[in-house]
C-alpha positions, 0 to 999 in steps of 0.5 A, spaced: 499 499 500 505 504 501 508 503 494 501 506 491 502 512 496 509 513 493 507 513 485 501 517 486 506 522 489 510 521 484 505 523 479 503 529 482 509 531 483 510 531 475 504 534 474 506 540 478 512 540 474 508 541 468 504 545 471 497 542 470 491 545 474 497 548 478 493 550 484 489 543 486 496 539 484 500 544 489 495 542 494 494 535 493 502 534 492 503 538 499 498 533 503 501 527 500 508 529 501 506 531 509 503 524 509 509 520 507 513 525 512 509 523 518 509 516 517 516 516 519 518 523 523 525 519 526 528 520 519 526 527 517 531 533 516 531 540 514 530 539 508 523 535 509 521 541 513 523 546 507 519 542 502 513 541 506 512 549 507 515 550 500 509 546 498 504 549 503 505 556 501 506 554 493 498 553 494 497 560 495 502 562 489 500 563 481 505 558 479 501 556 473 501 563 471 506 563 466 511 557 463 505 551 464 500 547 461 495 551 464 497 558 461 497 554 454 490 552 455 488 560 457 494 564 452 490 570 452 489 570 460 492 577 462 499 576 466 502 581 471 509 582 471 509 581 478 504 580 484 504 582 491 499 578 495 499 574 502 502 568 499 508 572 497 509 575 504 508 568 506 513 565 502 518 570 503 516 571 510 518 563 511 524 563 507 526 569 512 525 565 518 530 559 516 536 564 515 534 569 520 532 564 526 538 559 524 543 565 525 540 567 531 541 561 534 548 560 532 551 564 539 556 559 540 564 560 541 565 556 534 561 561 530 565 567 534 572 564 533 571 562 526 572 555 528 565 552 526 566 550 519 572 546 521 568 542 527 562 541 522 568 537 517 573 534 522 568 530 526 566 526 519 559 525 521 556 529 515 563 530 512 564 528 504 571 527 501 571 534 498 570 536 505 576 532 508 580 535 503 578 542 506 581 541 512 587 542 509 586 550 509 585 552 516 584 559 515 579 558 508 575 555 513 575 560 518 573 565 513 568 561 511 565 560 518 564 568 518 562 568 511 556 563 513 554 566 519 554 574 516 551 572 510 545 568 514 544 575 518 545 580 513 544 577 506 536 577 507 535 584 508 537 585 500 531 581 498 527 587 502 530 594 499 525 598 497 528 602 491 527 600 485 533 602 481 537 597 486 532 592 487 534 587 482 542 588 483 541 587 490 537 581 491 540 577 484 547 579 488 544 576 495 541 570 492 547 569 488 551 568 495 546 564 498 546 559 491 554 559 492 553 557 499 548 551 499 552 548 493 558 549 498 554 545 503 553 539 497 560 539 495 562 538 503 556 536 507 552 529 506 545 533 509 540 530 504 535 534 501 536 540 505 541 544 500 537 541 493 530 544 496 533 550 499 536 552 491 529 551 488 526 556 494 531 561 493 530 561 485 523 563 486 526 569 489 530 571 483 527 578 481 523 579 474 529 583 470 533 576 471 527 572 468 526 577 462 534 576 461 533 569 461 527 569 456 531 573 451 537 569 452 534 562 451 527 562 449 525 562 442 518 565 440 514 559 439 516 557 446 515 564 450 509 561 453 512 555 456 518 557 460 517 555 467 516 560 473 517 567 470 513 572 471 510 569 478 517 569 481 519 577 482 514 577 488 511 570 488 504 572 489 498 568 488 492 572 484 486 570 488 482 567 482 484 567 475 478 572 472 478 576 467 479 583 468 472 585 465 468 580 470 466 581 476 466 576 481 461 573 485 459 574 492 460 567 494 467 568 490 469 574 494 467 570 500 472 564 498 477 569 497 476 573 503 476 566 507 483 564 503 486 571 505 484 570 513 487 563 513 494 565 510 494 571 514 493 566 520 498 562 518 503 567 516 502 570 524 503 563 526 510 561 523 513 568 525 510 567 533 513 560 532 520 562 530 520 567 535 519 561 540 524 557 537 529 564 538 527 565 546 523 559 549 521 565 554 516 568 549 510 564 548 505 567 543 501 562 542 495 558 546 496 550 546 490 549 542 493 554 536 499 551 537 496 544 536 492 546 529 499 549 526 502 543 527 497 539 525 498 543 518 505 541 518 507 548 520 511 547 526 519 548 524 526 549 528 532 552 524 537 550 529 542 546 525 549 547 527 546 551 533 549 554 538 555 550 536 557 544 530 557 538 534 564 535 537 562 529 538 566 523 533 561 517 534 560 510 530 556 504 531 558 497 531 553 491 531 557 484 532 552 478 532 553 471 533 550 466 528 548 460 530 554 456 528 558 460 532 562 465 528 561 473 530 559 478 524 558 485 524 551 486 522 552 494 520 556 491 514 555 484 513 563 482 514 567 478 520 567 482 526 574 483 528 575 490 532 572 496 533 577 500 529 574 507 526 572 506 519 576 511 515 570 515 513 564 515 518 559 518 514 560 513 509 558 508 514 551 510 514 546 507 508 544 514 507 542 520 510 536 518 513 539 511 516 544 517 519 539 521 523 535 515 526 541 512 528 543 518 532 538 518 536 539 511 539 545 514 543 540 518 547 537 515 553 530 518 552 530 513 545 532 506 548 525 504 545 528 505 538 534 500 540 529 494 541 525 496 535 532 496 531 534 489 534 527 486 532 528 489 525 535 485 525 532 479 527 527 479 522 532 481 516 537 476 518 532 470 520 527 471 514 527 465 511 526 459 516 528 452 515 534 454 510 541 451 511 543 458 513 546 460 520 541 463 524 542 470 528 542 468 535 544 474 539 548 481 538 550 487 541 549 495 539 555 499 540 557 506 540 564 508 539 565 515 541 570 521 541 570 528 543 574 534 540 576 538 546 579 543 540 582 543 534 586 536 533 585 535 540 581 529 541 579 524 547 581 517 547 575 512 545 570 510 549 565 504 548 557 504 550 553 498 550 546 501 547 543 494 547 544 487 548 538 482 544 537 475 543 533 473 537 527 469 538 527 462 534 522 462 528 518 456 528 
């Protein structure tokens, strides 16, 4: 059954890219993406949150106004160069919350001293091979630490410059720096879809002048009405209805527009109050029932990656197991268990970033229950074919080896912890 939901979500994602019945398809895509996410929140990352929220605000945006199948069906529909509405304000405010909240939470000594990027890469939990090569350039890493912090703090202000003459240049240059930042994340950090989704959301903020230039440079007249995401992306505002200028909306249509605006304004206020609470826990502006409503809609968010400091803990897992024939194997990589030697690249030890997200929780005492769920899974995985002549998995331990980086290139001795001991029940 879950496979059907994945296929359905993929179909609607394709329809959204093509711009077919865009507003309705965006709504369904948001619902399906959110449904898949809440199925297993243990493996979600910041990229999943950005995706969910971008789809949510996309419901209020005229994503099918230009460069879409919807536009091909109504080529005479009047199109504005830019739009301004509660949807554009909500979308922009959401992106501002991402960068401003995370920058305000970066209050640790590593960001003040310029060692944050070094620690982010040196622990190897997130680092790629390119990231490890960057450790050879400490002065560059120090500069990148300050660049990241100051860009997140001050860069978004350039998206809000009211002077029309400076706006396209200032916003484009600022967005170029943010896009460069996220490409840097892609090259050096294994953090899943987070940088990719943010790249897409930032492209949506490029000013109209950029898309005019792009259309002149790349398009042919025959395809000028089918180049995605141009005019609606200056301010990203939704038109409340695709109404002809000479057509007066009915009372019921006006009432529907009013409800839409009221709902969007309420959601905008909610996310602002929620992010204020994230920054300062003493400022709680939302009553509990209102919090629950927003959380039910998937508006809850937390932008605290590498805050207040990047993690300094180096850790890796080992799961030595005993088979029914007496052999000891490492269930982690399905090899003969020999020792607890540290792997060459820790980030490569995880199957993917979702496994890393889930396994990281195993170290915490409030996730002890998760350790036994993993134990059940491993027993079922290894003993799923009862009655065969292959050796069965009898028992295993879940171990974590930890070190801490006290300072640059100063690391404590290994400490091994047994997180769980597990015996597999015989399958009859």
